[in-house]
LOLUM-805373 format. One line per field, with one value per residue: y, z negated, x negated of N, C-alpha, C in turn; residue number from 1; residue in one letter. Coordinates in Angstrom, 1 decimal. Layout:
BEGIN
n_north [Y_...]
n_up [Z_...]
n_east [X_...]
ca_north [Y_...]
ca_up [Z_...]
ca_east [X_...]
c_north [Y_...]
c_up [Z_...]
c_east [X_...]
num [NUM_...]
residu [A_...]
END
This chain:
BEGIN
n_north [22.7_23.5_22.1_24.3_26.2_26.0_26.4_29.1_30.4_29.8_31.4_34.0_34.3_34.4_36.6_36.4_37.3_36.2_36.4_36.4_34.0_32.5_33.0_32.3_29.4_28.9_28.9_29.1_32.5_33.5_31.1_30.6_32.1_31.0_28.1_28.8_29.6_27.3_25.9_23.9_21.3_20.7_19.4_16.9_17.5_20.3_20.4_19.2_21.5_23.6_22.2_22.3_25.3_26.4_25.3_25.2_25.1_22.6_19.6_17.8_18.9_20.8_19.1_17.6_18.8_18.2_18.3_20.8_24.1_25.3_24.0_23.6_23.7_24.7_24.2_23.7_20.6_18.2_16.6_13.8_13.5_15.0_13.5_11.9_13.9_14.8_12.3_12.1_14.0_13.5_11.1_12.2_13.6_11.4_10.3_12.1_12.3_9.8_9.8_11.6_10.2_8.3_9.7_10.8_8.5_7.6_9.7_9.2_6.8_7.4_9.1_7.3_5.6_7.2_7.6_6.8_3.4_2.8_0.5_-1.2_-1.5_-3.7_-2.8_-2.6_-1.9_-2.3_-1.9_-0.1]
n_up [-17.2_-14.0_-11.3_-9.4_-10.7_-12.8_-11.0_-10.1_-12.7_-12.9_-10.8_-11.3_-13.8_-12.6_-11.1_-8.6_-5.6_-4.3_-1.2_-1.0_-1.9_0.0_2.4_1.7_1.6_3.9_4.6_5.2_5.5_2.6_1.4_-1.1_-2.6_-1.7_-2.8_-5.5_-5.7_-5.7_-3.3_-2.0_-2.0_-3.3_-1.3_-1.0_1.3_0.6_-1.9_-1.5_-0.4_-2.1_-4.1_-2.6_-2.5_-4.8_-6.9_-9.7_-10.9_-12.6_-11.4_-12.5_-14.9_-13.2_-11.8_-13.7_-16.1_-18.3_-20.4_-19.7_-18.0_-16.6_-15.3_-16.2_-13.7_-13.3_-14.7_-14.9_-14.0_-14.7_-12.0_-11.8_-13.1_-11.7_-9.7_-11.5_-12.4_-10.3_-9.4_-11.6_-11.1_-8.6_-9.7_-11.4_-9.5_-8.0_-10.1_-10.7_-8.2_-8.3_-10.5_-9.4_-7.1_-8.4_-10.1_-7.8_-6.5_-8.4_-8.4_-5.7_-6.3_-8.1_-6.3_-4.4_-5.6_-6.1_-3.9_-2.2_-1.3_-0.3_0.4_-1.3_-0.3_0.4_-0.1_0.7_-1.8_-3.6_-4.6_-2.7]
n_east [6.7_6.2_4.0_3.8_4.1_2.0_-0.1_0.5_-0.1_-2.8_-4.0_-3.0_-4.6_-7.0_-6.9_-5.9_-4.3_-1.1_-1.2_-3.9_-4.7_-3.0_-4.2_-7.1_-6.6_-5.8_-3.1_0.5_1.7_3.8_4.0_3.6_5.5_7.8_7.7_7.5_10.2_11.3_12.0_10.9_8.1_4.6_2.3_-0.2_-2.1_-2.2_-3.2_-5.7_-6.8_-6.7_-8.4_-10.7_-11.2_-10.8_-13.0_-13.2_-10.7_-8.9_-7.7_-6.2_-5.0_-3.4_-1.6_-0.5_-0.4_-1.8_-4.9_-7.5_-7.3_-9.2_-12.3_-15.6_-18.1_-20.2_-22.6_-25.8_-27.5_-29.8_-31.3_-30.8_-28.3_-26.9_-25.3_-23.7_-21.9_-20.8_-19.6_-17.8_-16.2_-15.0_-13.7_-11.9_-10.1_-9.2_-7.6_-5.9_-4.4_-3.3_-1.6_0.1_1.1_2.6_4.3_5.9_6.8_8.5_10.3_11.4_12.4_14.7_16.2_16.8_18.4_20.5_22.0_25.0_25.9_23.4_20.9_18.6_15.1_12.4_9.0_5.6_4.3_6.3_9.4_11.9]
ca_north [23.7_22.6_22.2_25.5_27.3_26.2_27.1_30.6_30.9_29.8_32.2_35.2_34.3_34.7_38.0_36.4_37.3_35.2_36.8_36.2_32.5_31.6_33.2_31.4_28.1_28.8_28.4_30.3_33.6_33.5_29.9_30.5_32.4_29.8_27.2_29.5_29.9_26.0_25.4_22.8_20.6_21.1_18.2_16.4_18.6_21.7_20.1_19.1_22.9_24.2_21.8_23.0_26.6_26.8_24.1_25.4_24.3_21.3_19.2_16.8_19.8_21.3_18.1_17.0_19.7_17.8_19.0_22.4_24.7_25.4_22.8_24.3_22.9_25.5_23.8_23.0_19.4_17.4_15.9_12.5_13.6_15.8_12.3_11.4_14.7_14.4_11.0_12.2_15.0_12.5_10.1_13.2_14.0_10.2_10.2_13.2_12.0_8.5_10.2_12.3_9.1_7.6_10.5_10.8_7.0_7.6_10.6_8.5_5.8_7.9_9.6_6.3_4.9_8.1_7.5_5.7_2.4_2.5_-0.9_-1.2_-2.3_-4.0_-2.5_-3.4_-1.4_-2.7_-1.7_1.7]
ca_up [-16.3_-12.4_-10.6_-8.6_-12.1_-13.2_-9.8_-10.3_-13.7_-12.6_-9.8_-12.1_-14.7_-11.8_-10.3_-7.3_-5.5_-3.3_0.0_-1.0_-2.1_1.0_3.5_1.3_1.9_5.4_4.2_5.8_4.7_1.9_1.0_-2.7_-3.0_-1.5_-3.7_-6.7_-5.8_-5.8_-2.0_-1.5_-3.0_-3.2_-0.6_-1.0_1.8_0.1_-3.1_-1.1_0.0_-3.4_-4.6_-2.1_-2.4_-6.4_-7.5_-11.4_-11.3_-13.1_-10.8_-13.5_-15.5_-12.2_-11.5_-15.0_-17.3_-19.3_-20.2_-19.6_-16.7_-16.1_-15.5_-15.9_-13.0_-12.8_-15.4_-14.3_-14.8_-14.2_-10.6_-11.7_-13.8_-10.6_-9.0_-12.4_-12.5_-8.9_-9.6_-12.6_-10.6_-7.7_-10.5_-11.8_-8.4_-7.7_-11.1_-10.6_-7.1_-8.4_-11.1_-8.5_-6.4_-9.5_-10.1_-6.4_-6.4_-9.6_-7.6_-4.7_-6.7_-8.5_-5.3_-3.4_-6.3_-6.1_-2.5_-2.1_0.0_0.1_-0.1_-1.6_0.9_0.0_0.6_0.2_-3.1_-4.9_-3.9_-2.9]
ca_east [6.2_6.0_2.8_3.3_4.1_0.7_-1.0_0.7_-0.6_-4.1_-4.2_-3.0_-5.6_-8.3_-6.5_-6.0_-2.8_-0.4_-1.8_-5.3_-4.6_-2.7_-5.5_-8.1_-6.6_-5.4_-1.8_1.4_2.3_5.0_4.3_3.7_6.6_8.7_7.5_7.9_11.7_11.8_12.4_9.7_7.2_3.3_1.9_-1.4_-3.0_-2.4_-4.1_-6.9_-7.3_-6.8_-9.4_-11.9_-11.3_-11.1_-13.4_-13.0_-9.4_-8.9_-6.4_-5.4_-4.1_-2.6_-0.6_0.1_-0.2_-2.8_-6.1_-7.7_-7.0_-10.7_-13.4_-17.0_-18.7_-21.5_-23.6_-27.0_-27.7_-31.0_-31.1_-30.0_-27.2_-25.9_-24.6_-22.7_-20.9_-19.9_-18.5_-16.7_-14.9_-14.2_-12.7_-10.7_-9.3_-8.3_-6.6_-4.7_-3.6_-2.7_-0.6_1.2_1.8_3.3_5.6_6.6_7.5_9.6_11.4_12.2_13.5_15.8_16.8_17.2_19.7_21.8_22.5_25.9_25.8_22.0_20.4_17.0_14.3_11.2_7.7_4.1_3.9_7.1_10.8_12.4]
c_north [22.9_22.9_23.5_26.5_27.4_26.5_28.6_31.2_30.8_31.0_33.7_35.3_34.7_36.1_37.8_36.4_36.4_35.3_36.0_34.5_31.7_32.1_32.5_30.0_27.9_28.1_29.5_31.2_33.1_32.0_29.7_30.9_31.6_28.7_27.6_29.4_28.3_25.3_24.3_22.2_21.0_19.9_18.1_17.4_19.7_21.5_19.8_20.5_23.6_23.8_22.3_24.4_27.2_25.4_24.1_24.9_22.9_20.7_18.3_18.1_20.4_20.6_17.5_17.7_19.5_18.1_20.5_22.8_24.8_24.2_23.7_23.5_23.8_25.0_23.3_21.7_19.1_16.7_14.6_12.5_14.3_14.7_12.0_12.6_14.9_13.5_11.4_13.2_14.4_11.8_11.0_13.3_12.7_10.0_11.1_12.7_10.7_8.8_11.0_11.4_8.5_8.3_10.8_9.6_7.1_8.3_9.9_7.4_6.3_8.5_8.7_5.8_6.0_8.2_6.2_4.8_2.2_1.3_-0.5_-2.1_-2.6_-3.3_-3.1_-2.9_-1.8_-2.3_-0.3_1.5]
c_up [-15.0_-12.2_-10.0_-9.7_-12.6_-12.0_-10.0_-11.6_-13.6_-11.7_-10.6_-13.2_-13.9_-11.1_-9.0_-6.6_-4.4_-2.0_0.0_-1.0_-0.7_2.1_3.0_1.8_3.1_5.2_4.8_4.7_3.9_1.3_-0.5_-3.2_-2.9_-2.2_-5.0_-6.8_-5.7_-4.5_-1.5_-2.5_-2.4_-2.5_-1.0_-0.2_1.3_-1.3_-2.7_-0.8_-1.1_-4.1_-4.0_-2.3_-4.0_-7.2_-9.1_-11.7_-11.7_-12.4_-11.6_-14.3_-14.6_-12.0_-12.7_-16.0_-18.6_-19.2_-20.1_-18.3_-16.1_-16.5_-15.1_-15.0_-12.5_-13.9_-14.6_-14.8_-14.0_-12.8_-10.8_-12.4_-12.7_-10.2_-10.0_-12.6_-11.3_-9.0_-10.5_-12.0_-9.4_-8.6_-10.9_-10.7_-8.1_-8.8_-11.1_-9.3_-7.6_-9.6_-10.3_-7.6_-7.3_-9.4_-8.9_-6.5_-7.3_-8.9_-6.6_-5.1_-7.3_-7.2_-4.5_-4.3_-6.3_-4.9_-2.4_-1.2_0.2_-0.5_-0.2_-0.7_0.1_0.8_0.0_-1.2_-4.0_-3.6_-4.0_-3.0]
c_east [6.1_4.6_2.7_3.4_2.7_-0.4_-0.6_0.0_-2.2_-4.5_-4.1_-4.0_-6.9_-8.1_-6.3_-4.2_-2.4_-1.0_-3.1_-5.4_-4.1_-3.7_-6.5_-7.8_-6.1_-3.9_-0.8_1.7_3.7_5.2_4.2_5.1_7.9_8.6_7.7_9.5_12.4_12.3_11.4_9.0_5.7_2.8_0.5_-2.3_-3.0_-3.1_-5.4_-7.6_-7.5_-7.9_-10.6_-12.2_-11.4_-11.5_-13.4_-11.6_-9.3_-7.7_-5.7_-4.4_-3.2_-1.4_0.0_0.5_-1.1_-4.1_-6.4_-7.5_-8.2_-11.5_-14.8_-17.9_-20.1_-22.6_-24.6_-27.5_-29.1_-30.8_-30.3_-29.1_-26.3_-24.8_-23.4_-21.6_-20.1_-19.0_-17.5_-15.8_-14.2_-13.1_-11.5_-9.5_-8.5_-7.3_-5.6_-3.9_-2.9_-1.7_0.6_2.0_2.7_4.8_6.5_7.4_8.5_10.9_11.9_13.1_14.6_16.7_17.6_18.4_20.7_22.5_23.6_25.9_24.4_21.5_18.9_16.2_12.9_9.9_6.7_3.9_5.1_8.5_11.0_13.9]
num [1_2_3_4_5_6_7_8_9_10_11_12_13_14_15_16_17_18_19_20_21_22_23_24_25_26_27_28_29_30_31_32_33_34_35_36_37_38_39_40_41_42_43_44_45_46_47_48_49_50_51_52_53_54_55_56_57_58_59_60_61_62_63_64_65_66_67_68_69_70_71_72_73_74_75_76_77_78_79_80_81_82_83_84_85_86_87_88_89_90_91_92_93_94_95_96_97_98_99_100_101_102_103_104_105_106_107_108_109_110_111_112_113_114_115_116_117_118_119_120_121_122_123_124_125_126_127_128]
residu [X_X_X_X_X_X_X_X_X_X_X_X_X_X_X_X_X_X_X_X_X_X_X_X_X_X_X_X_X_X_X_X_X_X_X_X_X_X_X_X_X_X_X_X_X_X_X_X_X_X_X_X_X_X_X_X_X_X_X_X_X_X_X_X_X_X_X_X_X_X_X_X_X_X_X_X_X_X_X_X_X_X_X_X_X_X_X_X_X_X_X_X_X_X_X_X_X_X_X_X_X_X_X_X_X_X_X_X_X_X_X_X_X_X_X_X_X_X_X_X_X_X_X_X_X_X_X_X]
END
């Protein structure tokens, strides 16, 4: 299942329409439909907006399909534990972003190797 399919599943479970989603995230009308038809990819800027507007959505699940769709962030914690919970949330976001970056790098590598006559170039993070 693709990221966009998981997002659609989440929105359906919450009863959020495509229009409501696009409006709440300040995204162009028709964005969700276009993505569902396979005519683009979901960028990190969109993931950040989704994360802000839908804090109960587990970004790790959204990006990788691993874990639970919903994260229960409404539990009241003692004041000292609030920072720990916030830190765990940030770590989950960074882990999800790192996984997304890894997948995108792999896709770039595959696409680069499929271009005839394309020479590999060196980058700071490795080769492309």
